[in-house]
N, C-alpha and C positions, 0 to 999 in steps of 0.2 A: 556497406552495413549490412548485417545480417539477421536484424529483427523484423518478424513480421508482426505488424499491429493488427490486433483484432478489436473490434467493439465487443464490449463485455464487461465482465467482473474480474477484478484482480485483487485478491486478499492481500492484506499486510500481514504475513505470516507472524505467529506468535512461536517462541522458541521453548521447547520443553527442557526442563532440567531434571537430572537425577536427584535422588535424596543427598548425594554428596556434592551438589551443585555443578555438576558437569552437563554439557549439552547431551541429551537423551536421544541419539541417533536411531534407536530403535522405534522410539515412540513418533519421532519426526518422519520416520518412513510412513508409519501408519497416517499421521497427519496428511502427509502429501496425497496419498490414496484418497483420503477422505474427501479433500478439496476437489480433486480430479472427480471423483464420484458424483460430487453435488453440481458438478456442470461448469466449473471456473473457466475462465479463458486464458489466464495467465497467473503467475505467481510471483509477487514482491517478496524476495526471500531475505533480505537483509535491510532493516528498516528501523523506524524507533519501535514499532510493535513488537519486533525481534529483540528489542533490548540492545540494540548495537552499541549505544553508549557504555554499556555494561559488560561488552565482550572484548576480549583480546583481539588483535588483529589476526593472530592465527586462527581464532574462533571464527571471526567473521568469514575469512577465506574458507575454512573448512565447511562452514554452513552454506556458503554459495555454491560450492563445488558439489557438496552432497545433494542438495536440492536439484541443482541442474541434471546430476547424473541420474536421480531416480524417477525424474519426470521421464527420461529417455525419449524427449522429443514430442511428448503429447501435448504439451501445453508450453509456451516459452517463459523463461524465467529471467527476471530483472533482479538487480541487487544494488545497493549503495554501500555504505560502510565507511566512508571517509568522515571521521568523527573529529579530526585534530585540528588545531589552530594554526599551527605552521604550514606554510606551501610545501616545505620538503617532504614533511609527513603525510600530507595529503597526497602528493604524487606517488609515494611508496604504498598508501592504502590503495588508491585506485588502480594503480598498475596491477597490484596482486590481486585484487577481486577481477579486474578485466580478464586476468590469465586463467581464470577458472572455468571459462567458456561459456559464461551467462550470455544471455540475448541482447542485453542492453545493461549499460552502466549509469546509474542515477546519481547525479550530483545534487548535494543538499544546498538550496539557496543561501542559507545562513552561514555556510562555511566560506563564501566567496567575499564577504566584507563584514566588518563590524556593524552593529546596529547603527552607530552613528555615522558611518561613511556613507558616501554618495552612490549613486547607480554607476557613475564615471569609474569610481575605484572598483566596483563589483564586476563591470565589464571588463577592465584591464585585467583583473586577476583571473576571470574566466578565460580570457584569451590566453593568458601566460600557461593555465592549467591545460588548456585543450592542445596546446603543443607539446605536452608530455605524454598525452594518451593516444593509443594506438587508434589511427584513422579507420581501422576495420571495424571496430565496434560502435554500434549505435549508442547515442547518449540520451538522457532524460533529465528531469528536474523533479525534486519533490521539495515543496514548501512546508518543511518539517517544523512543527511548531517549538521544538526544543534546540538549542537553549534560547533562542528568540524566533518569532515568526517573521520570515522576510518574503512577502509577495513580490512576484517578479512582474515588472510592469508590462503592458501590451507592446510597448515600443521595445523593450529590451527582449521580449519573448519573440516578436517579428525578426529581430536581428538573428537571434539563435536559429530560428526555423529556416531562414535564408541561408545559413551555412550548410544546411542538408545533413547536419550529423545529428540533430535533436529530433527525437520522434514521439517524446512522451513527457507529460507534464501531469503530476499528482498535485492537484489544486486543492488548497485548504483555505481558501478566501472565505467560503460559506456565503457567498455574495453573488447573486445572480447576474447583476450589473457588470460587476468585475469580470466574471466568466465570459459574458457576452462579448466584452470588448476584447478579451483575450483571443476569442474564437474568431472574431472579425479580422484581428491581426494577423493571424497564422492562416486564414482561408486560402486554400488552394496550395498549401504547402504540406509536407508529411508529418507535421507535428501535431499530435493528438491531445486532447484534453480529458483527464478523467478525474471526475469530481468525487470528492472524499467525504462530501457532506450528503445525508440521507434527506434531510428536509427540502433541499433545493434540487434534488436528483431529477425527478420527473419533469419539472418545468425546464432544466437544462437539457434533458435528453430531447425534448421537443425543439430546442433552440439549436442541437447539434453537437452537444457533449459526446465523446466516444464512449465512456462507460463509467463505471464505479471501481473506485479503489480506496476502500476504507476500513476501519476496524470492525463494522458489523459484518463484514464478510467471513468473520472468525466465528459468527453464531450461527446465522441462517444463510449462507451464500446461495442456497437454492432458490430463496425467495427473490433475491436481487437478480439471479440469473431470469427467473420468470418475468420480473419487470423488464429487463432488457429486451427479452424476445418478444414480449407481447405489449408492452407499454404504449407503443404508438398506434398499435392495430386495434387494442381493446381498451379504449380510455375509460370507460365506466369501473371495470374491474381494475384497471390501473390506478385509478383514484383511491379505490377502496385499499387496495394493497400498499400504496405509499401512505396512507393515513397510518395503517399498522406499522409499517417499517419506521415511519418518522418517530411515532411514540416509543417504538421498542429501542430506538437508537439512544434514547435518554438513559439506558442501563450504562452508557459510557461514562456518565458522571460518577459511576461507581468505581471501584479500585481496580483500574484497568493496568494491565493485561490479566490481572488475577482472575477477573471474572470470565473473561474469555476462555481461560485454561479450565476453569470449573465447568464452563458449559460443555467444552470438549472433553471433559471427564464424563459429563451425562451421556455424551455421545458414544461413549466407549473407546476413546481415541487416547486422551491423556491419562497418565496415572496419578498426577497430583498438580496442584497450582503453584508450585514453587516458582519463586521470581528473584531476580537480583535487582530489578528497578524499584520494586516496591515491596513493602514488609506483608506477606501474606498472612500474619497474624492478625492484621487490621481488618481482614475480611470476615465480617461478622455472619452469625445465623440467619440474621434478617438478609443481609446481601445474598446468601446463598439461596433462601427462599424465593427472592426475587427472580435469580437466574432460573431456578426450577420452574416458576411460572411462565417465564418467557420461553423456555424449552416446550413446555406443554402447548401453550399458544402457537409456537412455531409449528408443533407436530399437526395441530388442528388446522392450521392455514395450509399446510402443504398437502394434508388429505383433500381439503376442498378443492384445491387447484389441479389436484390430480384426476378428479373426476370427470 
């Protein structure tokens, strides 16, 4: 397996679109440079934030390949992109994404069984799917909330870790007790847990979570990088920072990822906030004002931590 896991911040990348609704690769390259300049440790290139459920397989493959190429080894790149219901279509999707050269292939937990099906069905489907994937590529999991959220149990996660093929879990439980159980289950293995939730992040970092992989790294990743670097060594400053980050993360309840794209416009990266998954016309002037205020606050915090 070829992935090098690192403690840190892994943004769930948003996808820029042109005015005629095609992926804007010129802007995407600017975004890649922006993320790296902000100090992130890796990039999650094809995920729900990327609007993968609204991209064709060809687009998902091109997106993963482009991000991997343009990072040029500076940070590792992971990608998902298996959105289909049928096993055969999932195999086609995952094999195509794996062939792009990404560092790890991320499986969506809710694609392995229907909501009403048991963990036994889930595991049987996983074993069947793993047999179709190249053993040379590292694997991961993403507890994607859409079309339904399926949290992986600690016992299943332990089984997966012991195969030595899984190195990454993007946890969306937003539950410290659940994450603690998972960390205990995989202790001593190569599987690392990344928290997607800001409010619980500092407490789980103290408990041993590897890093952060959430939507707010599309707004101010540099502040999450700061928290990861200094959070355990400077507890007072870390508490102040997490208080701000937790309140700031309420912006997620707006029209995401439209609002993240608007933030990146304020950063001089994106040209527009066009989306396929959401109607950008519903992004109100008040919504824009709230994002602008967050942008100014971020600049203030960043300057204060730079001193």
